[in-house]
BAZA-571122 format. One record per residue: residue in one letter; y, x, z of N, C-alpha, C in turn. Coordinates in steps of 0.1 Angstrom, whole numbers, padded with zeros to 4 digits, always signed. Example, Ala and Ser with C-alpha at 12.3 -4.5 7.8 and 13.67 -1.06 7.14 Angstrom:
2
A-0057+0132+0078-0045+0123+0078-0033+0132+0078;S-0022+0128+0071-0011+0137+0071+0000+0129+0079;
END
This chain:
443
M+1288+1015+0287+1285+1001+0287+1292+0995+0299;F+1294+0982+0299+1301+0975+0309+1292+0964+0314;L+1288+0964+0326+1278+0955+0331+1281+0949+0345;D+1277+0937+0347+1278+0931+0360+1266+0923+0362;F+1260+0923+0374+1247+0917+0376+1248+0906+0387;A+1240+0896+0386+1238+0887+0397+1223+0887+0400;W+1220+0892+0412+1205+0893+0415+1202+0881+0424;L+1190+0876+0422+1185+0865+0430+1173+0869+0439;S+1173+0864+0451+1162+0866+0460+1153+0854+0458;A+1140+0857+0459+1130+0846+0458+1121+0845+0470;T+1118+0833+0474+1108+0831+0484+1094+0831+0478;L+1086+0840+0482+1073+0842+0476+1062+0834+0484;L+1054+0827+0476+1044+0818+0483+1030+0824+0481;I+1022+0822+0491+1008+0826+0491+0999+0814+0491;V+0992+0812+0480+0983+0800+0479+0970+0805+0474;S+0959+0797+0475+0946+0802+0472+0939+0794+0461;I+0946+0785+0454+0940+0778+0444+0944+0783+0430;I+0935+0787+0422+0938+0792+0409+0933+0782+0398;P+0942+0777+0390+0938+0767+0380+0930+0773+0370;S+0920+0766+0365+0911+0771+0354+0918+0770+0341;T+0918+0781+0333+0924+0782+0320+0915+0789+0311;S+0913+0784+0299+0904+0791+0289+0911+0804+0284;Q+0902+0812+0278+0907+0825+0273+0917+0823+0262;S+0915+0812+0254+0924+0810+0243+0938+0806+0247;E+0940+0802+0260+0953+0798+0265+0960+0809+0272;L+0955+0821+0271+0962+0833+0277+0976+0835+0271;A+0986+0838+0279+0999+0841+0274+0998+0854+0266;P+1006+0855+0255+1004+0866+0246+1008+0879+0253;C+1002+0890+0249+1005+0903+0254+1011+0911+0243;L+1024+0914+0244+1032+0920+0233+1028+0934+0231;G+1027+0938+0218+1023+0952+0215+1035+0961+0215;H+1032+0974+0214+1042+0984+0214+1040+0993+0201;N+1051+1000+0197+1049+1010+0187+1039+1020+0192;E+1030+1024+0183+1019+1033+0186+1025+1047+0191;S+1037+1050+0187+1043+1063+0191+1047+1063+0205;L+1048+1052+0212+1053+1051+0225+1042+1054+0235;E+1045+1060+0246+1036+1063+0257+1036+1052+0267;L+1025+1045+0270+1025+1034+0279+1024+1040+0293;V+1031+1032+0302+1030+1035+0317+1018+1028+0322;P+1008+1035+0328+0996+1029+0332+0998+1018+0343;D+0992+1006+0341+0992+0995+0351+1006+0991+0354;S+1015+0991+0344+1029+0987+0346+1032+0976+0336;Y+1037+0964+0341+1038+0953+0332+1052+0946+0334;I+1057+0940+0323+1069+0931+0324+1064+0917+0321;V+1067+0908+0329+1062+0894+0328+1074+0885+0325;K+1074+0878+0314+1085+0869+0311+1081+0855+0313;L+1088+0848+0322+1085+0834+0325+1093+0825+0316;K+1087+0813+0313+1095+0804+0305+1107+0799+0312;D+1117+0795+0305+1130+0792+0311+1129+0781+0321;N+1120+0772+0319+1119+0760+0328+1108+0762+0339;H+1103+0774+0340+1092+0777+0350+1098+0786+0361;T+1097+0781+0373+1102+0788+0385+1092+0799+0389;L+1097+0808+0396+1089+0819+0402+1079+0813+0412;E+1084+0803+0420+1076+0797+0430+1064+0790+0424;A+1067+0783+0413+1056+0776+0406+1046+0786+0400;H+1051+0797+0395+1042+0808+0389+1033+0813+0400;L+1039+0816+0412+1031+0822+0423+1021+0812+0428;H+1024+0799+0427+1014+0789+0431+1002+0789+0421;H+1005+0791+0409+0995+0792+0399+0986+0804+0400;I+0992+0816+0402+0983+0828+0403+0976+0829+0416;G+0982+0823+0427+0974+0822+0439+0975+0834+0449;F+0984+0843+0447+0986+0854+0457+1000+0860+0456;N+1003+0868+0466+1017+0873+0467+1018+0886+0460;I+1023+0886+0448+1024+0899+0441+1036+0908+0446;S+1044+0902+0455+1055+0911+0461+1050+0919+0473;S+1037+0918+0476+1032+0927+0487+1033+0941+0483;P+1032+0950+0493+1034+0965+0490+1023+0970+0481;N+1012+0963+0479+1002+0968+0470+1005+0967+0455;Y+1016+0960+0452+1018+0957+0437+1032+0962+0432;D+1040+0968+0440+1053+0973+0435+1060+0963+0425;Y+1064+0952+0431+1070+0941+0424+1085+0941+0425;S+1092+0937+0414+1106+0935+0414+1110+0924+0404;Y+1118+0915+0409+1122+0903+0401+1133+0907+0392;I+1133+0902+0379+1143+0904+0369+1149+0891+0365;D+1160+0887+0372+1165+0874+0370+1171+0871+0357;I+1175+0882+0350+1181+0880+0337+1171+0875+0326;L+1158+0877+0328+1149+0873+0318+1147+0858+0317;P+1142+0851+0326+1137+0854+0340+1123+0859+0339;G+1120+0867+0349+1106+0873+0350+1106+0884+0360;Y+1096+0893+0359+1095+0903+0369+1088+0915+0363;H+1089+0926+0370+1081+0938+0367+1071+0940+0379;V+1058+0943+0375+1048+0945+0386+1039+0957+0381;K+1034+0964+0391+1024+0974+0389+1011+0968+0394;A+1001+0965+0385+0989+0959+0389+0978+0963+0379;N+0966+0961+0382+0956+0965+0372+0954+0954+0361;Q+0948+0958+0350+0948+0949+0339+0940+0936+0342;S+0930+0937+0351+0922+0925+0354+0931+0914+0360;I+0940+0918+0369+0949+0908+0376+0958+0902+0365;V+0963+0910+0356+0972+0905+0346+0965+0896+0336;D+0953+0899+0332+0945+0891+0322+0939+0878+0329;N+0934+0880+0341+0927+0869+0347+0935+0860+0356;L+0947+0864+0359+0956+0856+0367+0969+0853+0361;I+0977+0863+0359+0991+0862+0354+0992+0855+0340;R+0984+0860+0331+0985+0855+0317+0979+0841+0316;K+0971+0837+0326+0965+0823+0325+0975+0812+0330;D+0986+0816+0335+0996+0806+0339+1003+0801+0326;A+1003+0788+0324+1009+0783+0312+1024+0784+0312;G+1030+0787+0324+1044+0790+0325+1049+0804+0321;V+1039+0813+0318+1042+0826+0314+1044+0826+0299;E+1056+0831+0294+1059+0831+0280+1052+0843+0273;W+1053+0855+0279+1045+0867+0274+1045+0877+0285;V+1036+0887+0283+1035+0899+0291+1036+0911+0282;E+1043+0921+0287+1045+0933+0279+1041+0945+0288;C+1034+0955+0281+1031+0968+0288+1044+0976+0289;D+1047+0982+0300+1058+0991+0302+1055+1004+0294;S+1066+1010+0289+1064+1022+0281+1074+1032+0285;R+1072+1045+0282+1081+1056+0286+1094+1055+0278;A+1105+1057+0285+1118+1058+0279+1123+1072+0281;D+1123+1080+0270+1127+1094+0271+1142+1096+0270;L+1147+1105+0277+1161+1109+0276+1163+1116+0262;P+1175+1114+0256+1178+1121+0244+1178+1136+0246;K+1176+1144+0235+1176+1158+0236+1191+1163+0238;T+1193+1173+0247+1206+1178+0249+1206+1193+0248;L+1218+1198+0245+1220+1212+0244+1227+1217+0256;Q+1223+1228+0262+1229+1234+0274+1236+1247+0271;V+1249+1247+0270+1256+1260+0268+1268+1260+0278;Y+1268+1269+0287+1279+1270+0297+1291+1278+0293;P+1303+1273+0295+1315+1282+0292+1315+1293+0303;R+1323+1303+0299+1323+1315+0308+1329+1312+0322;H+1340+1305+0322+1346+1301+0335+1355+1289+0333;T+1359+1283+0343+1368+1271+0342+1380+1273+0350;K+1391+1265+0347+1403+1264+0355+1406+1250+0358;K+1413+1247+0368+1416+1233+0371+1428+1229+0363;W+1428+1217+0359+1440+1211+0352+1448+1203+0362;N+1461+1205+0362+1470+1197+0371+1476+1186+0362;Q+1475+1174+0367+1480+1163+0359+1489+1153+0367;R+1501+1151+0362+1509+1141+0369+1514+1132+0358;L+1510+1119+0359+1513+1109+0349+1522+1098+0354;K+1531+1094+0346+1539+1082+0349+1532+1069+0346;R+1535+1059+0354+1529+1046+0351+1534+1041+0338;W+1526+1035+0330+1529+1029+0317+1535+1040+0308;A+1530+1052+0308+1536+1063+0300+1527+1066+0288;A+1533+1070+0277+1526+1076+0266+1524+1091+0268;I+1512+1096+0268+1509+1109+0272+1504+1118+0260;T+1508+1130+0260+1502+1140+0251+1496+1151+0259;M+1483+1153+0258+1476+1164+0265+1474+1175+0255;S+1478+1187+0259+1476+1198+0251+1465+1207+0255;G+1459+1215+0246+1449+1224+0249+1436+1217+0253;V+1433+1205+0248+1421+1198+0251+1410+1202+0242;P+1397+1199+0246+1386+1202+0237+1388+1195+0223;F+1384+1202+0213+1387+1197+0199+1380+1184+0197;N+1368+1182+0202+1361+1169+0200+1369+1157+0205;L+1377+1159+0216+1385+1149+0222+1397+1147+0213;A+1403+1158+0209+1416+1157+0200+1413+1149+0187;M+1401+1150+0182+1398+1143+0169+1399+1128+0170;Q+1399+1122+0182+1398+1108+0184+1411+1101+0187;S+1422+1108+0185+1435+1101+0186+1444+1104+0175;T+1439+1111+0165+1447+1114+0153+1443+1106+0141;V+1452+1105+0131+1450+1097+0119+1443+1105+0109;E+1448+1117+0107+1443+1126+0097+1431+1134+0102;K+1423+1139+0093+1412+1148+0097+1418+1161+0101;M+1412+1167+0112+1416+1179+0118+1407+1191+0113;V+1412+1202+0113+1404+1214+0111+1405+1223+0123;N+1394+1227+0128+1394+1235+0141+1395+1250+0138;T+1407+1255+0140+1409+1269+0139+1416+1274+0151;E+1418+1287+0153+1425+1292+0164+1439+1288+0165;D+1445+1285+0153+1459+1280+0153+1461+1265+0154;T+1450+1258+0154+1451+1243+0155+1456+1239+0169;E+1466+1231+0169+1471+1225+0181+1462+1214+0185;K+1455+1216+0196+1445+1206+0200+1452+1196+0211;R+1456+1185+0206+1463+1175+0214+1455+1162+0215;Y+1456+1155+0226+1450+1142+0227+1461+1133+0231;F+1464+1122+0223+1474+1112+0226+1467+1100+0232;Y+1473+1095+0243+1466+1084+0250+1476+1076+0259;W+1472+1065+0263+1479+1056+0272+1476+1060+0286;S+1486+1062+0295+1484+1068+0308+1474+1060+0317;E+1473+1047+0315+1464+1040+0323+1451+1036+0316;A+1447+1044+0306+1435+1041+0298+1423+1038+0307;G+1418+1026+0307+1406+1023+0314+1408+1018+0328;R+1421+1017+0333+1424+1013+0346+1418+0999+0349;N+1412+0997+0360+1406+0984+0365+1394+0980+0356;V+1388+0989+0348+1376+0986+0340+1365+0994+0346;D+1353+0987+0348+1341+0994+0353+1332+0998+0341;I+1329+1011+0340+1320+1016+0330+1307+1019+0338;Y+1296+1011+0335+1283+1013+0341+1275+1023+0333;I+1272+1034+0340+1265+1045+0333+1250+1044+0338;I+1242+1039+0329+1227+1038+0332+1221+1050+0327;D+1218+1059+0337+1214+1073+0333+1206+1079+0344;T+1208+1092+0346+1200+1100+0356+1207+1101+0369;G+1218+1094+0371+1226+1095+0383+1239+1103+0380;I+1248+1103+0390+1261+1110+0388+1265+1118+0400;K+1270+1129+0398+1276+1137+0409+1290+1132+0411;L+1291+1123+0421+1303+1115+0423+1315+1123+0427;D+1313+1134+0434+1324+1142+0439+1329+1152+0429;H+1324+1152+0417+1330+1162+0407+1344+1159+0405;P+1353+1169+0404+1367+1167+0402+1371+1159+0390;E+1362+1158+0380+1366+1150+0368+1368+1135+0371;F+1362+1130+0383+1363+1116+0385+1374+1112+0396;L+1379+1122+0403+1390+1120+0412+1388+1107+0421;G+1376+1106+0426+1373+1094+0435+1371+1081+0428;R+1370+1081+0415+1369+1068+0407+1354+1065+0405;A+1345+1074+0408+1331+1072+0406+1324+1067+0419;S+1315+1057+0418+1308+1052+0429+1294+1047+0425;N+1285+1046+0435+1272+1041+0433+1272+1026+0432;F+1264+1020+0423+1263+1006+0422+1259+1000+0435;R+1267+0990+0439+1265+0983+0452+1265+0992+0464;G+1270+1004+0463+1270+1014+0474+1256+1019+0478;W+1247+1018+0469+1233+1022+0472+1232+1037+0474;R+1224+1042+0483+1221+1056+0484+1209+1060+0477;T+1200+1051+0475+1188+1054+0467+1187+1043+0456;S+1180+1047+0445+1179+1038+0434+1166+1029+0435;P+1167+1016+0435+1155+1008+0435+1146+1009+0422;Y+1152+1016+0412+1145+1016+0399+1137+1029+0398;I+1137+1038+0408+1130+1050+0407+1122+1053+0420;D+1110+1058+0419+1102+1061+0431+1103+1076+0434;G+1099+1079+0446+1098+1093+0450+1110+1100+0453;P+1110+1114+0454+1121+1121+0458+1134+1120+0449;D+1131+1117+0436+1143+1116+0427+1150+1103+0429;S+1146+1094+0438+1153+1081+0439+1167+1082+0445;T+1171+1093+0451+1185+1094+0455+1194+1092+0444;M+1206+1086+0446+1215+1082+0436+1222+1094+0429;N+1221+1106+0436+1227+1118+0430+1220+1121+0417;D+1227+1129+0409+1221+1133+0396+1211+1144+0398;T+1198+1141+0397+1188+1151+0399+1182+1157+0387;H+1188+1154+0375+1183+1159+0363+1187+1173+0361;V+1179+1182+0355+1182+1196+0355+1194+1199+0347;L+1198+1191+0337+1211+1193+0330+1222+1184+0334;M+1219+1176+0345+1229+1166+0350+1234+1157+0338;H+1224+1151+0331+1227+1143+0320+1236+1132+0323;G+1234+1125+0334+1242+1113+0338+1257+1117+0341;T+1258+1128+0348+1272+1133+0351+1279+1137+0339;C+1272+1143+0330+1278+1148+0317+1283+1135+0309;V+1275+1125+0307+1278+1113+0300+1290+1106+0307;A+1290+1105+0320+1300+1098+0327+1314+1105+0325;S+1314+1118+0325+1326+1126+0324+1332+1124+0310;I+1324+1122+0300+1329+1120+0286+1335+1106+0285;A+1329+1097+0291+1334+1083+0291+1346+1081+0299;G+1347+1087+0311+1358+1084+0320+1363+1095+0328;G+1361+1108+0323+1366+1119+0330+1381+1120+0329;T+1387+1125+0340+1402+1126+0340+1407+1136+0329;L+1400+1146+0327+1405+1157+0317+1398+1156+0304;I+1385+1153+0303+1378+1154+0291+1373+1140+0286;G+1376+1129+0293+1371+1116+0289+1381+1108+0281;T+1377+1097+0275+1385+1089+0267+1390+1077+0276;G+1383+1073+0286+1387+1062+0295+1391+1068+0308;K+1402+1075+0308+1406+1084+0319+1408+1078+0333;E+1411+1065+0333+1414+1058+0346+1403+1048+0349;A+1392+1048+0342+1382+1037+0344+1374+1040+0357;N+1368+1030+0363+1359+1032+0374+1345+1035+0368;I+1339+1045+0373+1326+1049+0368+1316+1044+0378;I+1307+1036+0374+1296+1030+0383+1283+1036+0379;N+1277+1042+0389+1265+1050+0388+1253+1040+0390;V+1245+1038+0379+1233+1030+0379+1222+1039+0375;K+1216+1045+0385+1205+1055+0382+1192+1048+0379;A+1187+1050+0366+1175+1044+0362+1166+1053+0355;W+1169+1066+0354+1161+1076+0348+1159+1088+0357;R+1148+1094+0356+1146+1108+0361+1148+1116+0349;R+1137+1124+0346+1137+1131+0333+1130+1122+0323;Q+1122+1113+0328+1115+1103+0320+1112+1091+0329;G+1114+1079+0323+1111+1067+0331+1106+1056+0322;G+1102+1045+0328+1097+1033+0321+1109+1024+0317;W+1107+1017+0306+1117+1007+0302+1119+0997+0312;S+1109+0994+0321+1111+0984+0331+1123+0987+0340;S+1124+1000+0343+1135+1004+0352+1149+1002+0346;I+1149+1004+0332+1162+1002+0325+1165+0987+0325;I+1155+0979+0323+1157+0964+0323+1162+0959+0336;R+1156+0964+0347+1160+0961+0360+1174+0965+0363;A+1178+0976+0357+1192+0981+0359+1202+0973+0351;V+1199+0969+0339+1209+0962+0331+1207+0947+0332;K+1199+0943+0339+1198+0929+0340+1198+0922+0327;Y+1119+0999+0245+1117+0991+0233+1106+0981+0237;N+1117+0969+0241+1108+0958+0243+1116+0945+0243;E+1108+0934+0242+1115+0921+0241+1123+0918+0254;A+1118+0923+0265+1125+0921+0278+1139+0927+0278;L+1141+0939+0274+1154+0945+0273+1163+0939+0263;A+1157+0935+0252+1165+0928+0241+1171+0915+0247;I+1163+0908+0255+1169+0896+0261+1180+0899+0271;A+1178+0910+0278+1189+0914+0288+1202+0917+0281;I+1201+0925+0270+1213+0929+0262+1219+0917+0256;R+1212+0908+0250+1218+0896+0244+1225+0887+0254;K+1219+0886+0266+1226+0878+0276+1238+0885+0282;A+1238+0898+0282+1249+0906+0286+1261+0904+0276;K+1258+0904+0264+1269+0902+0254+1274+0888+0255;R+1266+0878+0257+1271+0864+0258+1279+0863+0271;A+1277+0871+0281+1285+0871+0293+1298+0879+0291;G+1300+0885+0279+1312+0892+0276+1312+0907+0280;I+1300+0913+0280+1298+0927+0284+1294+0935+0272;P+1302+0944+0267+1299+0952+0256+1288+0962+0260;F+1278+0965+0252+1267+0974+0254+1267+0985+0244;V+1270+0997+0248+1272+1008+0239+1260+1017+0241;T+1254+1021+0230+1242+1030+0230+1242+1040+0219;G+1236+1051+0221+1234+1061+0211+1225+1057+0200;A+1227+1062+0188+1218+1059+0177+1205+1066+0177;G+1204+1077+0185+1191+1084+0186+1193+1098+0179;N+1184+1107+0183+1186+1121+0178+1173+1126+0171;N+1169+1118+0161+1156+1122+0154+1159+1124+0139;N+1172+1123+0135+1175+1125+0121+1167+1115+0112;E+1168+1103+0116+1161+1092+0108+1169+1080+0108;D+1165+1070+0100+1172+1057+0100+1170+1050+0113;A+1181+1045+0118+1181+1039+0132+1175+1025+0132;R+1169+1020+0120+1164+1007+0120+1152+1005+0130;D+1146+1016+0133+1134+1015+0142+1138+1020+0156;T+1151+1023+0159+1155+1029+0171+1160+1018+0180;F+1154+1016+0191+1157+1006+0201+1166+1012+0212;P+1177+1006+0217+1182+0993+0213+1192+0993+0202;C+1194+1004+0195+1204+1005+0185+1202+0995+0174;N+1190+0991+0171+1187+0982+0160+1190+0967+0164;L+1195+0965+0176+1199+0951+0180+1213+0948+0175;D+1215+0937+0170+1229+0933+0165+1239+0933+0176;E+1234+0930+0188+1243+0929+0200+1248+0942+0206;T+1243+0953+0201+1247+0966+0207+1258+0972+0198;I+1266+0981+0204+1275+0990+0196+1267+1003+0195;C+1262+1006+0183+1254+1018+0181+1262+1029+0176;V+1261+1041+0182+1270+1052+0179+1262+1064+0173;A+1266+1068+0162+1260+1081+0156+1269+1092+0160;S+1264+1104+0157+1271+1117+0161+1275+1125+0150;T+1287+1131+0151+1293+1140+0141+1295+1154+0147;D+1297+1164+0138+1302+1177+0143+1317+1178+0142;E+1323+1189+0144+1337+1191+0144+1343+1190+0130;R+1335+1189+0120+1340+1188+0106+1338+1174+0101;Y+1335+1165+0110+1333+1151+0106+1320+1149+0098;R+1311+1158+0099+1299+1157+0092+1288+1152+0101;K+1278+1145+0095+1267+1141+0103+1261+1152+0111;A+1260+1150+0125+1253+1160+0133+1238+1161+0128;N+1232+1173+0129+1219+1176+0123+1209+1166+0128;D+1209+1163+0141+1198+1154+0146+1201+1139+0147;S+1214+1136+0144+1218+1122+0146+1211+1112+0136;N+1207+1101+0142+1202+1090+0134+1213+1084+0126;Y+1210+1075+0116+1220+1070+0107+1215+1056+0102;G+1222+1050+0093+1218+1038+0087+1227+1026+0090;R+1224+1015+0084+1233+1003+0085+1234+0997+0100;H+1225+1001+0109+1225+0996+0122+1236+1004+0130;V+1241+1015+0125+1251+1022+0132+1264+1014+0131;T+1272+1014+0142+1285+1007+0142+1296+1016+0139;V+1296+1028+0146+1307+1037+0145+1301+1051+0148;S+1308+1061+0144+1304+1075+0148+1315+1081+0156;A+1311+1091+0164+1320+1098+0173+1315+1113+0174;P+1323+1122+0179+1319+1136+0181+1307+1137+0191;G+1297+1144+0186+1285+1146+0195+1279+1159+0194;D+1285+1168+0186+1280+1182+0185+1289+1192+0192;G+1286+1194+0205+1294+1204+0212+1305+1199+0221;P+1305+1186+0225+1316+1181+0234+1314+1188+0248;L+1325+1190+0254+1325+1196+0268+1323+1185+0278;C+1315+1187+0288+1312+1177+0298+1310+1183+0312;A+1311+1175+0322+1310+1180+0336+1296+1183+0340;T+1294+1193+0349+1281+1196+0354+1283+1203+0367;V+1272+1207+0373+1273+1216+0385+1263+1227+0383;R+1267+1239+0385+1259+1251+0384+1260+1260+0396;D+1250+1264+0402+1250+1272+0414+1259+1266+0425;N+1258+1253+0426+1266+1246+0436+1281+1246+0433;D+1285+1250+0422+1299+1250+0418+1302+1239+0407;F+1313+1232+0408+1317+1223+0398+1321+1231+0386;T+1316+1227+0374+1320+1234+0362+1318+1225+0350;Y+1317+1231+0338+1315+1223+0326+1305+1230+0317;R+1299+1222+0308+1290+1228+0298+1292+1220+0285;Y+1287+1226+0275+1287+1219+0262+1274+1212+0260;T+1275+1201+0253+1263+1192+0252+1262+1188+0237;S+1252+1181+0234+1251+1175+0220+1242+1163+0220;G+1244+1155+0210+1236+1143+0208+1244+1130+0207;T+1237+1119+0205+1244+1106+0204+1248+1100+0217;S+1242+1106+0228+1247+1101+0241+1261+1104+0244;P+1266+1117+0242+1280+1119+0244+1289+1112+0234;A+1284+1110+0222+1292+1102+0212+1293+1088+0217;A+1283+1082+0222+1284+1068+0227+1293+1068+0239;A+1293+1078+0248+1302+1078+0259+1317+1078+0255;Y+1320+1086+0245+1334+1086+0239+1338+1072+0236;V+1329+1065+0229+1332+1051+0224+1334+1042+0236;A+1325+1043+0246+1326+1034+0258+1340+1036+0265;G+1344+1049+0266+1357+1051+0272+1369+1045+0264;T+1367+1046+0251+1378+1040+0242+1378+1025+0243;L+1367+1019+0244+1367+1004+0246+1373+1001+0260;A+1371+1009+0270+1377+1006+0283+1392+1007+0282;H+1397+1016+0273+1412+1017+0270+1417+1004+0265;F+1410+0998+0255+1415+0985+0250+1414+0974+0260;I+1403+0974+0267+1401+0963+0277+1412+0964+0288;S+1415+0976+0293+1424+0977+0304+1438+0973+0300;Y+1443+0977+0288+1456+0974+0284+1459+0959+0283;E+1449+0952+0277+1451+0938+0275+1444+0929+0285;K+1438+0935+0295+1431+0928+0306+1421+0918+0300;I+1413+0923+0290+1404+0915+0283+1392+0912+0292;R+1388+0900+0293+1377+0896+0302+1367+0887+0294;S+1355+0890+0294+1344+0882+0288+1347+0878+0274;N+1352+0888+0266+1354+0885+0252+1350+0898+0244;T+1338+0899+0241+1333+0911+0234+1338+0911+0220;E+1340+0899+0214+1345+0899+0200+1359+0904+0199;L+1367+0902+0208+1381+0907+0208+1380+0923+0210;V+1372+0927+0219+1370+0942+0221+1365+0948+0208;M+1356+0942+0201+1351+0947+0189+1362+0947+0178;K+1370+0937+0178+1381+0937+0168+1391+0948+0170;R+1394+0951+0183+1403+0962+0186+1397+0975+0181;M+1384+0977+0183+1377+0989+0179+1378+0990+0164;R+1375+0979+0157+1375+0980+0142+1389+0982+0136;D+1399+0976+0143+1413+0977+0138+1419+0991+0140;N+1413+0999+0148+1419+1012+0152+1410+1024+0148;W+1397+1022+0144+1390+1033+0140+1394+1039+0127;N+1391+1052+0124+1395+1058+0111+1383+1055+0102;I+1386+1054+0089+1376+1051+0079+1376+1062+0068;N+1365+1064+0062+1363+1073+0050+1366+1087+0054;Q+1363+1091+0066+1364+1105+0070+1351+1113+0071;L+1340+1105+0072+1327+1111+0075+1321+1117+0062;E+1313+1127+0065+1305+1134+0054+1290+1136+0058;G+1282+1136+0049+1268+1139+0051+1259+1128+0056;F+1265+1116+0057+1257+1104+0061+1252+1097+0048;P+1240+1090+0049+1236+1082+0037+1247+1071+0036;E+1247+1065+0023+1257+1055+0020+1256+1043+0029;S+1244+1040+0034+1241+1028+0042+1248+1029+0056;T+1253+1041+0060+1259+1043+0073+1274+1039+0072;P+1279+1031+0080+1293+1027+0080+1302+1040+0081;N+1312+1042+0073+1320+1054+0073+1332+1051+0083;T+1329+1050+0096+1339+1046+0106+1338+1057+0117;F+1350+1061+0122+1351+1071+0132+1359+1067+0144;N+1354+1069+0156+1361+1064+0168+1375+1069+0169;N+1384+1060+0173+1398+1064+0175+1405+1054+0185;N+1414+1059+0193+1420+1050+0203+1433+1043+0197;G+1436+1046+0185+1447+1039+0178+1461+1043+0182;F+1462+1054+0189+1476+1058+0194+1485+1061+0182;L+1481+1067+0172+1489+1070+0160+1486+1061+0148;N+1480+1050+0151+1476+1041+0140+1488+1037+0132;Q+1487+1038+0119+1499+1035+0110+1502+1020+0109;Y+1493+1012+0113+1495+0997+0112+1501+0991+0125;K+1503+0999+0135+1508+0993+0147+1524+0994+0147;S+1530+0986+0155+1545+0986+0156+1549+0997+0166;V+1561+1000+0166+1567+1010+0175+1563+1008+0190;L+1563+0995+0193+1561+0991+0207+1547+0988+0211;Q+1538+0990+0202+1523+0988+0204+1516+1001+0208;P+1507+1001+0218+1500+1013+0221+1489+1015+0210;Y+1484+1005+0203+1474+1006+0193+1475+0993+0184;A+1469+0993+0173+1469+0981+0164+1463+0969+0170;G+1470+0958+0170+1465+0945+0175+1469+0942+0189;A+1474+0952+0196+1477+0950+0210+1491+0943+0212;P+1493+0935+0222+1506+0930+0225+1516+0941+0226;E+1529+0938+0222+1539+0949+0222+1542+0951+0237;H+1545+0964+0240+1549+0968+0253+1563+0971+0254;E+1570+0964+0264+1585+0965+0265+1589+0973+0277;K+1581+0979+0284+1585+0986+0297+1586+1001+0295;S+1584+1006+0283+1584+1020+0282+1591+1024+0269;A+1593+1037+0267+1598+1042+0254+1588+1039+0243;P+1593+1038+0230+1584+1035+0219+1572+1045+0219;F+1561+1040+0215+1549+1048+0216+1548+1059+0205;Q+1557+1058+0195+1557+1069+0186+1565+1081+0191;K+1572+1080+0202+1579+1091+0208+1571+1094+0221;N+1563+1105+0221+1554+1108+0231+1559+1118+0241;T+1558+1116+0254+1562+1126+0264+1551+1136+0265;E+1555+1149+0265+1546+1160+0266+1542+1163+0280;S+1529+1165+0282+1523+1168+0295+1514+1180+0294;E+1519+1192+0298+1511+1204+0295+1500+1205+0306;H+1489+1211+0302+1477+1213+0310+1471+1227+0307;E+1465+1233+0317+1458+1245+0314+1445+1242+0307;R+1441+1251+0298+1428+1249+0291+1417+1250+0301;P+1406+1242+0299+1395+1242+0308+1386+1254+0307;I+1387+1261+0296+1378+1273+0294+1386+1284+0287;S+1382+1296+0290+1389+1307+0283+1380+1313+0273;G+1385+1318+0262+1377+1325+0252+1370+1316+0243;
END
């Protein structure tokens, strides 16, 4: 996903007069799916658009930003997250006529992932020319699937090549909202950084608040490498921005605060799209229709399902009409750290599939310098994805497969992909320069 935030500081007022309001005038308290686990005494408060925070604080009559209440303002709503007991919420906060609604925070679980380590790794040496058409050989099969027109068959004799534009993702920020990122992993070559240079995440409490990836499987590092890794990613030159908002489990309020299943996050995503920021999310890993999977079921998101190496629906992948596109998610190689050594592992799920798509979008954005135009980015994705290759999905699921368009049959010789302006500074894109690399794993 691609995000940019404007945070506002607020002057908090302490007053002692609480206006009287009848029980019938309480702001609504939004419900949650019964399957979700609520975070005790944790609430998201949405203010009406014409109601200021100062006016709200005047109404409730005390300073909720004090250390006793773990308060954080969410300017994109507008509103805030606060930890307080239900009595304060019902007797003070909900009685302010300027409050649109209050919502209980709930747990946001990380997707299931598979941990399989390769036996050992080797470094790849890469020297690329500016504005060059590149062929990478010996790449993971999941990556190779996303730059070819025809369906591939993975055998020992299959030439695993990935065709791409040498500056794919250059000057584009991919914000990874996850468990943190191991910034110094060689996959990122110095392109990964913490959001705003933070050393600790304001969205997480306790020892896990460090911006480093503290997840046991390094989920955030894994996802980031698939989106923008130098060797195994699709957006190879993109800037990777670490927005740590998850431990192993966290509340939706931390995700909302980071992105600037609940109405609050839906508002944040809709406003992000209106600002020209594509929001990419996995379809979920429960083998069910994604109509009830948040935020995949929002029209404003790019929802990604997962396939195996035979273009079949991955066993756990969700499906249905809310899916936008599918991408490989059953066994992609991703970056991790094991025994203090930089290495790789195999993963699975719709998170890696979504990361592939995010990197591909960065490829389109960087070449055309697209700014604040999500519709154009979506058009480039639609014009270049492969169709009618998927198997095993219900008919309601779009039969579309992620592709960077490098070999698209509808592009001209001087186009890097369908729909792009013609490129006059290099050799035709159908004549690709070969760039050999060592395989990342043996055996």
